[in-house]
N, C-alpha and C positions, 0 to 999 in steps of 0.2 A: 345518463352519463355515468360514470363507474363510480362505485362507494371508497371515497378515501380508506385507505386501510390507521387498523386506528395501531399507534406504535409508541414509545416508552425508549429513551436512554438508560443505559448504567455508564456512570464515569462520568464526570463533569469539568474533567477537565481542559486545557487550549483546546485540544482539536473538538470536543465534543457542541464546542461554540459554533464550530463550522459546518456539522451535524443539524445540529438546531435550526442554526439559519436555514438553513434550503428545507429539510421539512415543513420550517414553519410556512414557508412562500410556497409548498408544492401541494397544488389540490388534489394528490393522489394520496398524498398522505394528515393525518392527525395525528397531532401528537399528543400524548397524554398525562404523561409523566419522567420525572427524572430520578434515579438515586446512587448517592454518592456517599462512603464511609465518612466522609465531611459534610454531616447534615447542612451546612450552612452554604456548600457550591450548590447541591438540588438545589435549594431554595432558592439562591438568587437566577439560576436556569427556570424555576416555578417562576418566580416574579417575574421575568423578562419575556419567558415565551406560551404561559401558559399553562394546565395541568397542575399538578399534585409533584410531591416531594415528597420521596422514602429515605432512610438511612442505609439501606440494603436491598438487593435485588429479591430476597427470599421476601422483603418483606412490598417491595412492588406486585410482585409474581404472584402473589397470597392477594393483591386488592388489586388488581388490574384485569382485564382481559384485554389482552393486545392483539395482534396480528402480526408484528414485527417487532424485534430488540434490538437494538443499536449498542456495539462493546465497543467504547471508546474504555477500557480499562486496560491497565498494566498487561504488557503482554501470555505473563503466565497466566492470566484468566483466563484468556480467549475460549481456550476449548474448553473447558470447564463448564464457562457461563453459557459457551452453546449448548453442550451437552444438557446443559439445565434446561434451561429455552426448546429445545427440542422435542426433550421427552413429555414437555407442555404441546406439543404441536406449532410451537411458536416459532414464525421464520425470523432467521438472523442474517442479519447485516453487520460484522466487522470490520475494526479497521487490521493492519497489517500488523503484524505476522500476524499467520492462522494460528499459527505453534509454534514453539519453541524447539520441539526431537521429537526423536522417530517415535516415539510411546504417545504426544499428543496427536502426532499425526496419523498416524493406526487409526486413531481412536475420532478425529478431525472424519475421514475421509467416509465412515459407517453414518455421519448425518445426515447426508443428502437423502439416502435412504426414505428419511421422517419428514422434512419440509424441506426447503428453501434456503439455502446460502450462501452468501454473498461475501464477497471481499473485497477492500476499497484499495487497488491499484486504482486509482483513478487518472492517473497518467497516460495510461490506454484512450485515454478520452480527450489526450488535449488536441486540439485544431493541428498541433505540428505531427505528433503521432498517427493522426489519423491519417495527414498528407500523404507522410513516409510511407504508409503500408498500403494504402490507397496504389502508391508510383512501384512498389516493390510486386502490387500482383498483376499489376498490366503487363510485365512482365519488359516494359522499359530499358530499366536498368541495368537489365543482363540479372545476371547469376549471383548472387552473394557469396562474395572471397573471403572475408573477414570482418570482426567487429571488435568495438573497441570504449569502453565506457569510465566515466572518472568522475568520483564525486571527491570534489574537497569543499569542506567544510567547516565552520567553528562551531566547536560546546566545549564549554570550559569546565572546569570544577563544579560549579554553583550548578550548572544544569542537571549533574546526577544528586551530588549533595542535595540539595532541596527537594528533590521529588519523592526521598522517599524507597524506590524499588530501580531507576536505572543503576545500571554500573555494577550490577550484582548478577551473577551468572545462571542463578535460581529464579532470579524474577525476569530480566530481559530476554536472557537467552543467548547473549553475542551485543557488539557493540556497533559498531561502524556498518559492518553490514547488513547484520539485522534491524536495525531502527532507521541510520539515515538512506543506507546506497540499495535497499533493498528494493523500491521503486525502478531502480536502473538497471538491477540485475531483471526484473522482470520481462523491461522489455526488451532483452537479449533473449529468455525464454520465448517472451509473446510471437518474435516475430522468425527466429530460428530456428523453434522445435527445443526438443530435450536436449539437454548439451553433459558435457561430460568434466571430469576436473583433471588437467592437467599437473597441476601442481599449485600449489597455493601454502602462503604462510599471513601471520599473523601476528601486531605487535602493538605495545603500548610503549607510543612513543612520547608524549607530554602530559599523559595524565600516571605516572607512578604512583604507587600506596594509594591514590582517590579511588579506583576503577578495580573490577575485575578483569574486566572484558576488554576487548582491544578499540584501539582508536585506528588501527590500520591494517587493511587488510589488500594485499593481493592477489590476484590467480591470474594462473593461463587457463585456457575454457574450451571445447571444442564439441562444434557443434554439428556435427556428420560435415566432415574434413572441412567445417568452416573454421579457422581457429578464433578465437575473444580474448582480449588482453580487458583484465578487470581491475581497478585500483580506486579504493575509497579509504580515504582520511578526513581527521575532524580537528585538524591541528593547522588547518588555515586560517587566513588572516578575514578573514569574511565567508559570510553562505555562498559562493559563486555558482549560477546558472552549471546545472550539470551537461557535459560532453557527451552525445552519445553519436558513432558513428556507425556507419555500414562503407564497406571495401566492395565494389559491388563491377561488374566487366565492363559496363559503358559511363560509370561516372560513381562516384564519393558523395554519398549522401552523411549530411552531417544534421544532428538536433546541437544547439545548445542554448539550452532551456526550452522557451516554444519556440526559436528561429530556426528553420527549417533550408538548411542551405544546400543546392545541388550541383557539385563540382563535376561536369561534363568531362570527356578525356577529351572530346574536341575542341576544348579550351572554353567555351561558355561558361556562367556564373548569374546561377538564379537565386532567389531567397527571398520567402517572405516571415514576417514575423507575425507570430499568431496571439504576442504575449498580451493583446490591448482589444482581443474578441471579443470579450464580453466584462469590463470592470465591472459591473454589480457580483461579479458571485467572485466570493468567499477567496480566499488562498493566498501565499504566498509564493514571492515568483520563484523562487525557486527552488518547491516543490511544485508548483501547476495550479492551474484554480477552476478543477474539472472535477473536483469531490460532488460537486452537486448531479451534474450529469449523470456520475456512475450511481448515485443513489436512487435519481427520477430513472433509470431502467432498469435498475433488479425491481424497483417498486410497478415500472411497467410487464417485468416477466411475469411477476408472481401474481399481478389483476387478470394477465393474460394469458399465462401455461406458458409462453413462448418462453427458453432458453435464455437463463442469463451467461452473460459473457464471460462472468469473472466468478461463475461458482467453482465448486474443489475441484470436478474437474479440469475447468480452464487455465487453475491458478498451478496446475498438480507439477509442470513444468520447472514452475520458478522455487516454489516449495522445494522438491525436490533435491532440485540444486545450490538453495542454498542450505539445505541439510549437508549434500554431499562434500562443499566446499568446510562450513566447519570441521565435518570428518577429517579431512585430507588435511588442511591446516593443522587443526590437533592431534596429527595422530594415528588418528581410531580405524 
């Protein structure tokens, strides 16, 4: 039997609950410690899942011998904390985004020479995504001609003002794209390969004077002569399921949340709904429930030496496209 990997978690906010629950149920993991600048949050996690609580990552690393560190902290801390762990030969599993700018991306790229690094683009593991990719790989749908992605969610002022870091360019790195819509952009880059930005714009339409970052972004993209349209906004009335669509020679393939519909050119319509595939997996309907699948795969890859799909090279197309989108939209 494979020996469980000893792990710890830094940042004990809402997404940390998803990581902690998955880790506590995985035979591949042994959850030892939590760290947060608000000690009561780390203590609450330790009491719920077992282990020790610390008031900082420095303190945790000084007292614990771990194999994997999970980063559930504000965006701007992901790269420096990953570097801190890698310097101690500790594998890193980080929430998105791994970086917020080009300087961090250059630093982050060097980490994989030292340790295993995983990035939580969990929607690649959704049943709907896997079915879509299998169909593309089979060739039955024919060549991809174009794609579109739409994210329309709701984020009000309190989401930013109560966090202490969201809404500020220096700490969040951006808004609707880097925080909410990055998973949809990742599906485009994952399935279509490297992309170029033909044009992009960003704006703040409903939170002027509240945040520095965008609440709306729109772009025209190109994936090797496959046109892509991308739109993200956070001023809708609810968190609607994302829409991701590929126009192919023989069919239009559409994901709406975790529903996968195939509109064949001969008039056939086929659909499967993967939403309730595993109701025990924690997650929110509008951003998928595949965190555990993603985390489990990372742990198994570390244990076996197999390459993890969401390693640095595996998400490079996504990060490059995200950074290029911001540069084009900001006129850099």
